[in-house]
C-alpha positions as CSV (number, residue, x, y, z in Angstrom):
1,L,16.5,8.0,-9.6
2,V,14.4,5.7,-7.7
3,R,16.2,2.5,-9.4
4,E,19.5,3.9,-8.6
5,V,17.7,4.4,-4.7
6,V,16.5,1.3,-4.3
7,E,19.9,-0.3,-5.3
8,A,21.8,1.5,-3.0
9,V,19.5,0.8,0.3
10,R,19.6,-2.9,-0.8
11,E,23.4,-3.2,-0.7
12,V,23.2,-1.6,3.0
13,W,20.0,-3.2,3.9
14,P,19.6,-6.3,5.9
15,D,19.3,-9.7,3.4
16,G,16.3,-10.6,6.0
17,K,14.3,-7.3,6.0
18,P,12.5,-6.3,3.0
19,V,12.3,-2.8,1.1
20,F,9.3,-1.1,0.9
21,V,9.0,1.6,-2.5
22,R,5.9,3.8,-2.4
23,I,5.2,5.1,-5.3
24,S,2.4,7.7,-6.7
25,A,0.5,5.7,-9.4
26,T,-0.6,8.7,-11.0
27,D,-0.5,12.3,-11.3
28,W,-3.9,12.8,-11.4
29,L,-3.7,14.3,-14.2
30,P,-6.2,13.0,-17.7
31,D,-5.7,16.3,-19.2
32,R,-2.0,16.1,-20.2
33,D,0.6,14.1,-20.7
34,S,2.1,13.5,-17.1
35,W,2.5,10.3,-14.8
36,D,-0.5,7.4,-15.0
37,V,-0.8,3.6,-13.9
38,D,0.5,2.6,-17.0
39,D,4.3,4.1,-16.1
40,S,3.9,2.7,-12.8
41,V,2.9,-0.5,-14.4
42,R,6.3,-0.3,-16.7
43,L,8.3,1.0,-13.7
44,A,7.6,-1.5,-11.0
45,P,9.8,-4.9,-12.5
46,L,12.4,-2.8,-12.5
47,L,12.1,-1.7,-9.1
48,A,11.7,-5.5,-8.2
49,E,14.5,-5.8,-10.2
50,A,16.6,-3.6,-8.4
51,G,15.6,-5.0,-4.8
52,A,12.3,-3.7,-4.1
53,D,10.4,-6.2,-2.0
54,L,6.8,-4.7,-2.6
55,I,5.5,-1.7,-4.0
56,D,3.3,0.4,-1.9
57,V,0.8,1.8,-4.6
58,S,-0.4,5.5,-3.8
59,G,-1.5,8.3,-5.4
60,G,0.3,11.9,-6.8
61,G,-0.7,14.7,-5.0
62,I,1.5,17.2,-6.2
63,H,-0.2,19.6,-8.9
64,P,-2.9,22.1,-8.0
65,D,-4.5,21.1,-11.2
66,Q,-4.8,16.9,-10.7
67,E,-8.2,15.7,-10.7
68,I,-9.1,13.4,-8.1
69,P,-11.7,11.1,-8.2
70,S,-14.6,10.8,-5.5
71,A,-12.2,9.6,-2.3
72,G,-14.8,6.6,-1.2
73,P,-13.8,3.2,0.3
74,G,-10.3,1.8,-1.6
75,Y,-10.2,4.7,-4.0
76,Q,-6.3,3.7,-5.0
77,V,-6.9,-0.3,-5.0
78,P,-7.3,0.1,-8.6
79,Y,-4.0,1.4,-9.2
80,A,-2.4,-1.4,-7.1
81,E,-4.3,-3.9,-8.5
82,A,-3.1,-3.4,-11.8
83,I,0.3,-3.0,-11.1
84,R,-0.1,-6.5,-9.6
85,E,-1.5,-8.2,-12.5
86,G,0.7,-6.3,-15.3
87,A,3.9,-6.6,-13.3
88,D,3.6,-9.6,-10.9
89,V,5.5,-7.5,-8.2
90,P,3.6,-7.8,-4.3
91,V,2.0,-4.3,-3.7
92,A,0.6,-2.8,-0.8
93,A,-3.1,-1.1,-1.7
94,V,-3.8,2.1,-0.1
95,G,-6.8,4.7,0.0
96,G,-9.6,5.1,2.2
97,I,-9.4,1.7,3.7
98,T,-11.2,1.9,7.2
99,E,-13.1,-1.4,7.5
100,P,-11.6,-4.7,8.8
101,T,-13.7,-6.7,6.1
102,H,-13.2,-4.6,3.2
103,A,-9.0,-5.2,4.4
104,D,-9.2,-8.4,4.5
105,A,-11.1,-9.2,1.5
106,L,-8.4,-7.0,-0.3
107,V,-6.1,-9.5,0.3
108,R,-8.4,-12.5,0.0
109,N,-9.8,-11.9,-3.7
110,E,-5.9,-10.9,-4.4
111,R,-6.3,-7.3,-5.5
112,A,-3.0,-6.9,-3.0
113,D,-1.1,-8.5,-1.2
114,L,-0.9,-6.1,1.6
115,V,-3.0,-3.1,2.7
116,A,-1.7,-0.1,4.6
117,L,-3.5,2.4,6.5
118,G,-2.5,5.8,6.8
119,R,-5.3,8.2,8.2
120,E,-7.0,5.4,9.8
121,M,-4.1,4.9,11.8
122,L,-3.9,8.6,12.9
123,R,-7.3,8.7,13.9
124,H,-7.7,4.8,15.4
125,P,-4.0,3.4,16.5
126,Y,-6.0,0.0,18.4
127,W,-7.2,-1.0,14.5
128,P,-5.3,-3.8,14.2
129,L,-5.8,-5.0,17.6
130,E,-9.5,-4.6,17.0
131,A,-9.3,-6.3,13.1
132,A,-8.0,-9.2,14.7
133,H,-10.8,-9.5,17.3
134,E,-13.4,-8.8,14.3
135,L,-12.9,-11.3,12.0
136,G,-12.0,-13.6,14.5
137,E,-8.4,-14.0,14.8
138,E,-5.5,-13.7,17.7
139,A,-3.3,-10.8,17.7
140,E,-0.6,-10.2,20.2
141,W,-1.3,-7.5,22.7
142,P,1.8,-5.6,23.9
143,V,2.5,-6.3,26.7
144,Q,1.3,-3.2,29.2
145,Y,-2.4,-3.8,27.3
146,R,-3.2,-7.0,28.0
147,R,-5.5,-6.1,31.0
148,G,-7.8,-4.3,28.0
149,R,-7.9,-7.5,25.9
150,Y,-11.0,-8.8,24.6
151,D,-11.8,-12.2,26.5
């Protein structure tokens, strides 16, 4: 089904705009037959063939018996890394990434092609601007906020 959805979106979506597909790399159910990272590695190139430009790799959260490991910084990054290595498809890493230097290192060390933030952006909506400043990079500020720039 997900391949059919990607194909249908790609048919109507402009060629110059990317199609990202978010998947759950694992169901976190190691004690039974369930979706795991090996399944995700096999799925990723099929999604790329269907027209996906990037796989946004997260983890499941659909079963009451799931066993999620310690949710520390980057706890889901190994799943993105496995898909990137095993399927040669660009991936986004997620999961407890809150520090600019951590996000930067994940991309620079080729563990992911992109870092996506969820909860951290909800808590801290100016994170990208502050991260750019911390990393010594320029970021384009919205016109309305330019008076508050770091100078």
